C-alpha positions in Angstrom: 94.5 7.8 13.7 92.5 9.1 16.8 89.2 7.7 17.5 86.3 10.3 16.3 83.2 10.8 17.7 79.8 10.8 15.3 77.1 12.9 16.0 74.7 10.6 16.9 74.7 7.9 19.8 78.0 7.0 21.1 79.4 5.4 18.3 83.1 5.9 18.1 84.7 5.8 14.9 88.4 3.9 14.6 87.8 2.4 18.2 86.4 -1.1 19.2 84.7 -0.2 22.0 81.8 2.2 23.2 81.8 4.3 26.0 79.8 2.3 29.1 78.6 4.3 32.4 77.7 2.7 35.0 73.9 3.3 35.6 72.0 0.5 38.1 68.9 -0.6 36.7 65.4 0.2 38.3 65.3 -3.1 39.6 68.6 -2.9 41.4 67.3 0.3 42.8 63.9 -1.4 43.6 65.8 -4.1 46.0 67.3 -1.9 48.3 66.2 -1.2 51.5 64.2 2.2 52.1 63.4 3.8 55.6 60.6 5.6 56.2 58.5 8.0 58.7 55.1 7.6 58.7 52.6 10.0 61.2 49.6 9.3 62.3 47.3 10.4 65.0 47.2 8.3 68.1 43.4 9.6 68.5 42.6 7.8 65.4 44.9 5.1 64.8 47.8 4.9 67.3 50.2 2.4 67.7 47.9 0.6 70.7 45.4 0.2 68.3 47.8 -1.1 65.6 49.1 -3.7 67.8 45.1 -4.6 69.0 44.6 -5.3 65.1 44.8 -9.0 63.4 49.0 -9.5 62.5 49.2 -5.9 64.3 48.9 -4.6 60.6 47.2 -1.4 59.3 46.2 0.0 55.8 47.5 3.2 55.8 44.5 4.8 54.3 43.1 8.5 54.5 46.3 10.1 52.9 45.2 13.0 50.5 49.2 14.9 49.7 50.5 13.8 46.4 53.3 13.6 47.3 52.5 11.2 50.0 50.8 8.9 47.9 53.8 9.0 45.5 55.8 7.5 48.3 53.5 4.8 48.8 52.6 3.9 45.1 56.2 4.4 43.6 59.2 3.8 46.0 57.4 1.8 48.9 58.4 -2.0 49.0 57.5 -4.8 51.3 60.1 -5.0 54.2 61.1 -1.3 54.0 61.6 0.3 57.7 58.7 2.8 59.0 58.9 4.8 62.2 55.6 5.4 63.6 55.3 8.6 64.3 52.2 10.1 66.6 51.4 13.3 65.6 48.6 16.1 66.4 48.7 15.3 69.7 50.2 16.7 73.4 53.7 14.6 72.6 54.7 14.2 69.0 57.1 11.9 68.2 58.4 8.3 67.4 56.5 5.3 68.8 57.2 2.6 67.4 59.3 0.5 64.9 57.3 -0.9 62.1 57.6 -2.2 58.4 56.0 -2.1 54.8 53.7 -5.3 54.8 51.9 -5.1 51.1 52.6 -3.4 48.1 50.2 -0.3 47.4 46.6 -0.6 46.3 43.7 1.8 45.6 42.9 3.3 49.1 38.7 2.3 50.0 38.1 5.6 52.1 38.5 7.3 48.2 35.1 5.5 47.1 32.7 5.9 50.5 30.5 9.0 50.0 30.3 8.9 54.1 34.3 8.9 54.4 36.0 12.4 55.0 38.6 11.0 52.5 35.9 10.5 49.5 37.4 11.6 46.4 33.9 11.9 43.6 36.6 12.4 40.7 38.3 9.2 42.1 36.8 5.6 40.4 37.7 2.0 41.0 38.8 1.8 37.5 41.3 4.7 38.1 41.8 5.5 41.6 43.6 8.4 42.7 44.8 7.3 46.3 46.9 4.4 47.1 48.0 3.2 50.4 49.9 0.4 51.9 50.0 -2.0 54.8 51.9 -1.2 57.5 52.8 -4.1 60.4 54.4 -2.8 64.1 57.3 -4.8 64.8 57.7 -3.0 68.1 56.5 -0.3 70.4 59.1 1.7 71.7 59.5 4.8 74.1 58.7 7.9 72.5 61.4 9.6 71.0 59.9 13.3 70.9 60.6 15.8 68.9 63.0 17.5 71.1 65.4 14.8 71.4 65.6 14.3 67.8 66.2 17.6 67.6 69.3 17.6 70.4 71.0 15.3 67.7 73.0 17.0 65.2 73.2 13.7 63.0 69.6 14.5 62.7 70.0 17.6 61.8 68.0 17.1 58.4 65.5 14.9 59.1 62.6 15.9 57.0 60.2 16.0 59.9 62.5 18.7 61.9 62.3 20.7 58.6 60.2 24.2 59.2 56.9 24.1 57.3 57.1 20.1 56.5 54.1 19.0 57.0 53.9 15.5 55.0 52.6 12.8 56.8 55.3 10.5 55.0 58.8 11.5 54.8 61.5 9.1 53.4 64.3 8.5 56.5 68.1 8.6 55.8 69.8 5.1 56.3 72.3 6.9 58.4 69.3 8.6 60.5 67.6 5.3 60.5 70.4 3.6 62.3 71.0 6.5 64.5 67.4 6.5 65.8 66.9 2.6 66.1 70.7 1.8 67.8 71.5 5.2 69.6 67.6 6.4 70.5 65.4 3.0 70.7 68.7 1.0 71.6 67.7 -1.9 68.7 70.0 -3.1 66.3 69.0 -1.7 62.9 67.8 -4.1 60.5 
């Protein structure tokens, strides 16, 4: 007698097995290293500023875009690789390599009425805005937009797409490896 599927669930009548599909658990996905491009204005907090800070680490405050906030809150993990990118300056580009140094936590500037990043609807009990700490691993030569655009391997990078204004974007592992090994000259982590 052929196996019959019941309308409810994945039970199969007349069979001693149930169909299974491989779906990685959230825990398995979360331990994978991810890579990010994080933009900072060098006149406010540039790579040289961070190198002078204790532990070469800065809290990535002031992000007021929900998608960028969600990347920090929901996807970034300690140890993820970061391309530290200088933006809104004469020569924008990748200025160094960094890593995520903390889990997400509430951005202190949202609670400060004197801050340009103050959010009156945000409270310590229900914060809207999060940040992570970022630690500089290495200052590099500046890899500018023109150089990034010159390589077809990087054509799909979000930072190179028209209209992209996000301050934080994911970087594909192949793009990370290409940039770190071929453009910067350091082995990928």
